[in-house]
C-alpha positions as CSV (number, residue, x, y, z in Angstrom):
1,M,75.9,44.4,6.6
2,N,76.1,44.9,2.8
3,K,76.0,42.0,0.3
4,L,79.7,42.1,-0.5
5,T,80.7,41.9,3.2
6,C,78.2,39.1,3.7
7,G,79.5,37.3,0.6
8,I,83.1,37.6,1.7
9,G,82.1,36.2,5.2
10,V,80.4,33.2,3.6
11,A,83.4,32.5,1.3
12,L,85.8,32.7,4.2
13,A,83.6,30.6,6.5
14,S,83.3,27.9,3.8
15,L,87.1,28.0,3.2
16,A,87.8,27.7,6.9
17,L,85.4,24.8,7.3
18,W,86.8,23.0,4.3
19,A,90.4,23.5,5.5
20,C,89.5,21.9,8.9
21,E,88.0,18.9,7.2
22,T,91.0,18.1,4.9
23,S,94.1,16.4,5.9
24,G,97.2,16.0,3.7
25,G,97.0,16.3,-0.1
26,G,94.9,19.5,0.0
27,G,95.3,23.2,0.3
28,T,94.0,26.6,-0.3
29,G,94.7,29.6,-2.5
30,A,93.5,33.1,-2.9
31,G,92.8,35.4,-5.8
32,N,90.8,38.2,-7.2
33,V,88.9,39.2,-10.3
34,R,91.4,41.1,-12.5
35,G,90.9,44.8,-12.4
36,T,88.9,44.7,-9.2
37,Q,89.4,43.9,-5.6
38,K,86.6,41.2,-5.7
39,P,88.1,38.2,-3.8
40,V,88.0,34.5,-4.9
41,A,89.0,31.8,-2.4
42,F,90.3,28.5,-3.8
43,T,90.5,25.1,-2.2
44,W,91.9,21.9,-3.7
45,Q,92.1,18.3,-2.6
46,G,94.4,15.8,-4.3
47,A,92.8,12.5,-5.5
48,D,93.6,9.6,-3.2
49,G,96.1,11.8,-1.3
50,E,98.0,12.7,-4.5
51,N,98.8,16.3,-5.6
52,D,98.9,15.9,-9.4
53,S,95.1,15.7,-9.9
54,G,92.0,16.1,-7.8
55,D,89.1,18.4,-7.1
56,I,89.3,22.2,-7.0
57,T,86.7,24.8,-5.9
58,A,86.6,28.5,-6.4
59,T,84.3,30.6,-4.2
60,F,83.7,34.2,-5.1
61,G,83.0,36.9,-2.5
62,N,79.3,37.0,-3.5
63,G,79.0,33.3,-2.7
64,R,79.1,32.0,-6.3
65,V,80.9,28.6,-6.4
66,F,82.7,26.8,-9.3
67,K,83.8,23.2,-8.8
68,G,85.8,20.9,-11.0
69,R,88.9,18.8,-11.5
70,F,92.5,19.8,-11.9
71,Y,95.2,17.9,-13.7
72,Q,99.0,18.4,-13.6
73,I,100.4,18.0,-17.1
74,N,103.7,16.2,-17.8
75,S,105.3,14.2,-20.6
76,D,103.5,11.0,-19.4
77,T,100.0,12.6,-19.5
78,R,97.6,10.7,-21.6
79,A,95.5,13.0,-23.8
80,E,92.2,11.1,-23.2
81,R,92.6,11.7,-19.4
82,L,92.2,15.5,-20.2
83,D,88.8,15.2,-22.0
84,P,87.0,17.0,-19.1
85,L,89.0,20.2,-19.8
86,W,87.0,20.9,-23.0
87,D,83.5,20.7,-21.4
88,G,81.8,24.1,-21.8
89,W,84.3,25.5,-24.2
90,E,82.8,25.2,-27.7
91,S,85.3,25.3,-30.6
92,S,84.6,29.0,-31.1
93,N,85.9,29.9,-27.6
94,R,88.2,27.0,-26.8
95,R,91.3,28.8,-27.7
96,G,90.5,32.5,-27.4
97,D,93.6,34.2,-26.1
98,W,94.7,31.0,-24.3
99,R,97.4,29.7,-26.6
100,Y,97.3,26.0,-27.3
101,W,93.9,25.6,-25.5
102,S,92.7,23.0,-28.0
103,D,92.6,19.2,-28.1
104,E,93.4,19.2,-31.9
105,D,97.2,18.5,-31.4
106,D,97.6,16.5,-28.2
107,R,101.4,16.5,-28.3
108,E,101.7,20.2,-28.8
109,F,99.2,20.8,-26.0
110,I,101.1,18.6,-23.6
111,R,104.4,20.1,-24.5
112,A,103.1,23.6,-24.0
113,Y,101.6,22.9,-20.6
114,D,104.2,20.5,-19.2
115,G,104.7,21.1,-15.5
116,R,101.6,23.2,-15.2
117,V,98.2,22.5,-13.7
118,L,95.0,22.9,-15.7
119,A,91.4,22.8,-14.5
120,N,87.9,23.2,-15.8
121,L,85.3,24.2,-13.1
122,R,81.6,24.6,-13.4
123,A,79.0,26.7,-11.6
124,N,75.4,25.4,-10.9
125,D,74.1,27.7,-13.6
126,G,76.3,25.9,-16.2
127,E,78.9,28.6,-16.7
128,H,82.5,27.3,-16.8
129,M,85.8,28.6,-15.6
130,R,89.1,27.3,-17.0
131,C,92.4,27.7,-15.1
132,R,96.1,27.3,-15.7
133,F,98.6,27.4,-12.9
134,T,102.4,27.5,-13.1
135,L,103.9,25.5,-10.2
136,I,106.8,26.6,-8.1
137,S,107.9,23.0,-7.5
138,P,106.3,20.7,-10.1
139,S,107.7,17.6,-8.4
140,R,105.5,18.4,-5.4
141,G,102.4,19.1,-7.5
142,M,99.9,21.6,-6.1
143,A,101.5,21.2,-2.6
144,G,104.6,22.9,-4.0
145,G,102.6,26.1,-4.6
146,G,102.1,28.2,-7.6
147,E,100.2,31.0,-9.3
148,G,98.1,31.4,-12.4
149,R,95.0,32.7,-14.0
150,C,91.4,31.5,-14.6
151,Q,88.8,32.7,-17.2
152,L,85.0,32.7,-17.1
153,S,83.3,31.2,-20.2
154,E,80.4,33.8,-20.4
155,S,82.2,37.1,-19.7
156,S,85.8,36.2,-20.4
157,R,86.7,37.9,-17.1
158,E,89.9,36.7,-15.7
159,I,90.8,35.8,-12.1
160,N,94.4,35.9,-10.7
161,A,95.2,33.1,-8.3
162,E,98.0,32.2,-5.9
163,F,98.6,29.0,-4.0
164,P,101.1,29.0,-1.1
165,R,103.6,26.2,-0.7
166,Q,102.3,23.5,1.7
167,S,104.7,22.4,4.5
């Protein structure tokens, strides 16, 4: 068995175990590193049974894991609640090609991302991955499904992601 096959097996086993342990307020997603067929499995769990914020994990096919928090942005979002989104993104790479990815103008940031979910995940080695997801049904939060993109802080590689609608 080669490393890729083994890594995919580990990622799928972890995903299956997590899915069995969660009940309500959680779900899964799938993606890949853009320009490759390298898989990335996502799992999320709403905080206190809610779907507008919580924990999210991305597991790459090689077994590398990123964990962090996600936040659904809306007009009532308080900017200070989003402080964890900037961890690991120094001012030189905060924005990059991610329009409005800055905490310099809170109102513009919240207006630009209204109805979307944002996340900042971290690997054990300190690398970060930022994500933005467009929701299919914002009133249902992550449970309503959606799609989006993530970016790694060190390489700027991007990951496509899709989350199915939960029943």
